[in-house]
C-alpha positions as CSV (number, residue, x, y, z in Angstrom):
1,Q,0.0,0.0,0.0
2,V,1.1,3.6,-1.0
3,Q,1.5,6.1,1.8
4,L,2.8,9.5,1.6
5,V,3.3,11.4,4.8
6,E,4.3,15.2,5.0
7,S,5.9,17.0,8.0
8,G,7.8,20.1,8.9
9,G,4.8,22.4,8.7
10,G,4.5,25.1,11.3
11,L,4.3,28.7,12.4
12,V,7.0,30.9,11.2
13,Q,7.4,34.5,10.9
14,P,7.8,36.5,7.5
15,G,11.0,36.2,6.3
16,G,11.8,32.7,8.0
17,S,12.4,29.3,6.5
18,L,10.8,25.9,6.9
19,R,11.9,22.5,5.4
20,L,9.0,20.2,4.6
21,S,9.3,16.5,4.3
22,C,7.2,13.7,2.2
23,V,8.4,10.4,3.4
24,G,7.0,7.4,1.4
25,S,6.5,3.9,1.7
26,G,5.2,0.9,-0.6
27,I,6.8,2.6,-3.6
28,I,10.1,3.9,-4.6
29,F,10.0,7.8,-5.1
30,S,13.1,8.2,-7.4
31,R,11.3,6.6,-10.2
32,Y,8.4,9.0,-10.4
33,I,7.6,12.7,-11.0
34,M,6.9,14.2,-7.5
35,D,5.1,17.4,-6.9
36,W,4.5,19.7,-3.7
37,Y,1.2,21.6,-3.9
38,R,-0.5,23.8,-1.7
39,Q,-4.0,25.1,-0.7
40,A,-5.2,28.1,0.9
41,P,-8.5,28.7,2.4
42,G,-11.0,29.6,-0.3
43,N,-8.6,28.8,-3.0
44,Q,-7.8,26.1,-5.4
45,R,-4.9,23.8,-4.8
46,E,-1.9,25.1,-6.8
47,L,1.1,23.3,-8.0
48,V,4.3,24.8,-6.3
49,A,7.1,22.6,-7.8
50,T,8.0,19.6,-9.3
51,I,10.9,17.3,-9.9
52,T,11.6,14.5,-12.1
53,P,13.4,11.1,-11.7
54,G,16.4,12.8,-13.8
55,G,16.5,15.7,-11.2
56,F,14.5,18.3,-13.4
57,T,13.1,21.1,-11.3
58,N,10.2,23.5,-12.1
59,Y,8.3,26.2,-9.9
60,V,5.6,28.6,-9.9
61,D,6.7,32.0,-10.6
62,S,5.6,33.1,-7.0
63,V,8.3,30.9,-5.2
64,K,11.1,30.9,-7.8
65,G,14.3,31.9,-6.2
66,R,12.8,31.2,-2.7
67,F,11.7,27.6,-2.6
68,T,13.8,24.3,-3.6
69,I,12.6,21.2,-4.1
70,S,15.1,17.9,-3.9
71,R,15.0,14.3,-3.2
72,G,16.5,12.2,-0.7
73,N,16.5,8.7,-2.7
74,A,18.4,6.9,0.0
75,N,15.7,7.7,2.5
76,N,12.6,7.7,-0.2
77,T,12.0,11.3,0.7
78,V,11.2,14.4,-1.1
79,Y,11.9,18.0,0.3
80,L,10.6,21.5,0.1
81,Q,13.1,24.1,1.2
82,M,11.2,27.4,1.7
83,N,13.1,30.5,2.5
84,S,12.1,34.4,2.5
85,L,8.6,33.1,3.5
86,K,5.7,35.4,3.0
87,P,2.2,35.6,4.7
88,E,0.8,34.5,1.3
89,D,2.8,31.5,1.6
90,T,0.3,30.3,4.3
91,A,-1.4,27.0,3.0
92,V,-1.7,23.5,3.7
93,Y,1.2,21.9,1.6
94,Y,0.8,18.6,0.0
95,C,3.2,16.3,-1.6
96,K,1.9,14.2,-4.7
97,L,3.4,11.3,-6.4
98,R,2.5,10.8,-10.3
99,F,2.6,7.0,-10.9
100,E,2.8,5.8,-14.4
101,L,2.9,2.3,-15.7
102,G,2.2,1.8,-19.3
103,T,-1.3,3.3,-19.7
104,I,-2.1,3.1,-16.0
105,R,-2.0,6.7,-14.5
106,K,-2.9,7.3,-10.6
107,D,-1.8,10.2,-8.4
108,Y,-0.8,9.7,-4.6
109,W,-1.3,12.1,-2.1
110,G,-0.3,12.9,1.3
111,Q,-2.4,14.4,4.1
112,G,-0.7,17.8,4.1
113,T,1.1,19.7,6.5
114,Q,0.2,23.4,7.6
115,V,2.1,26.2,7.0
116,T,1.5,29.7,8.7
117,V,3.5,32.8,8.2
118,S,2.6,35.4,10.3
119,S,4.4,37.8,12.8
């Protein structure tokens, strides 16, 4: 059974940093595209960052230069380093694994971790 568990969220002041982790079981992360999403109250879920098996990364414009997605393949983990945090970064952050095998497509999600940026 595939499980993704996020951690590392919390309350931080503007300008501060947090590192989110997404640990997986039941599947090998390094073989698949991994995403971080976020959802603020009243908003749609937004794709924040993506990393491919080859290490290519992509970010939404609002976090470029501040957030970094990376993999810890030895421990089946994906990270999101968030620096220079702003109040508008406040949201629940989710990791997602894009499973693809032939014609089979399935997304696996974690339960989310709350990030609150406030003074």
